[in-house]
C-alpha positions as CSV (number, residue, x, y, z in Angstrom):
1,M,66.4,104.6,48.4
2,H,67.7,108.0,47.3
3,E,70.9,109.2,49.0
4,Q,71.2,112.9,49.6
5,A,73.9,114.3,47.3
6,A,76.5,116.9,48.6
7,G,74.9,120.4,48.5
8,E,71.3,119.0,48.0
9,P,68.8,120.6,50.3
10,N,67.7,118.5,53.4
11,H,63.9,118.9,52.6
12,A,63.1,118.9,56.4
13,K,60.1,121.0,57.3
14,K,59.8,122.9,60.5
15,I,56.2,123.4,61.5
16,Y,54.3,124.7,64.6
17,I,51.6,122.7,66.3
18,Y,48.9,124.3,68.6
19,H,46.2,123.0,70.9
20,N,42.8,122.9,69.3
21,G,40.6,125.6,70.8
22,D,43.3,127.2,73.2
23,R,44.0,130.8,72.1
24,F,46.7,130.9,74.7
25,S,48.6,127.8,73.4
26,T,52.2,128.6,73.1
27,G,52.6,125.9,70.4
28,Q,55.4,123.4,69.8
29,M,57.9,123.4,67.0
30,V,58.2,120.1,65.2
31,V,60.6,119.1,62.6
32,V,59.3,116.6,59.8
33,N,62.1,115.0,57.9
34,K,63.0,111.9,55.9
35,R,62.9,109.7,59.2
36,T,59.2,110.4,59.6
37,R,57.6,107.0,58.4
38,N,54.1,108.2,57.5
39,F,51.4,110.5,58.5
40,D,49.6,108.1,61.0
41,A,53.1,107.6,62.7
42,F,53.7,111.3,62.7
43,L,50.4,112.0,64.6
44,N,51.2,109.2,67.1
45,D,54.7,110.6,67.6
46,L,53.6,114.1,68.4
47,S,54.9,114.8,72.0
48,L,52.3,117.6,72.3
49,K,49.8,116.7,75.2
50,P,46.4,117.9,74.0
51,K,44.1,119.5,76.6
52,F,41.3,117.4,75.4
53,G,43.0,114.3,76.9
54,G,42.7,112.1,73.7
55,A,45.0,111.4,71.0
56,V,45.8,113.7,68.2
57,R,43.7,112.3,65.4
58,S,44.1,115.1,62.8
59,L,46.0,118.3,61.9
60,R,44.0,121.3,60.5
61,T,45.0,124.8,59.3
62,P,44.3,127.4,62.0
63,D,42.4,129.7,59.7
64,N,39.7,127.6,58.1
65,G,40.2,124.2,59.6
66,H,41.3,122.6,56.3
67,L,42.1,118.9,57.0
68,I,45.8,117.9,56.4
69,S,45.8,114.3,55.3
70,D,49.4,113.6,54.5
71,L,53.0,114.6,55.1
72,D,53.2,116.2,51.7
73,S,50.6,118.7,52.5
74,L,52.7,120.2,55.4
75,E,54.4,123.3,54.6
76,S,57.5,124.5,56.3
77,G,57.1,127.5,58.6
78,Q,53.3,127.1,58.8
79,S,51.2,126.6,61.9
80,Y,48.6,123.8,62.4
81,V,46.1,122.8,65.0
82,A,46.3,119.3,66.6
83,C,42.6,118.0,66.9
84,D,41.0,114.9,68.3
85,K,37.6,115.1,66.7
86,K,36.1,118.4,66.2
87,F,38.0,121.5,65.1
88,V,37.3,124.7,67.2
89,K,37.9,127.9,65.2
90,L,39.0,130.9,67.3
91,G,37.9,134.2,66.4
């Protein structure tokens, strides 16, 4: 396992998660760091309580609904939509 050297950047990502289909969602800031085990565990650990009542099954980009399938695809400072099954585009 690689130890972080002094002065090396942390590589933590700060992202924003919003409710699928809710234009009034205030969102939730989430930090993804080296302690995040894998993408499935990340979805399970989201503390966001979706209005659809089900588990968060996927994350998508808010503009075009592009499916995010792994932690490496998440970009710091970006927003994502938590979905159960179907993505609802607002517009």
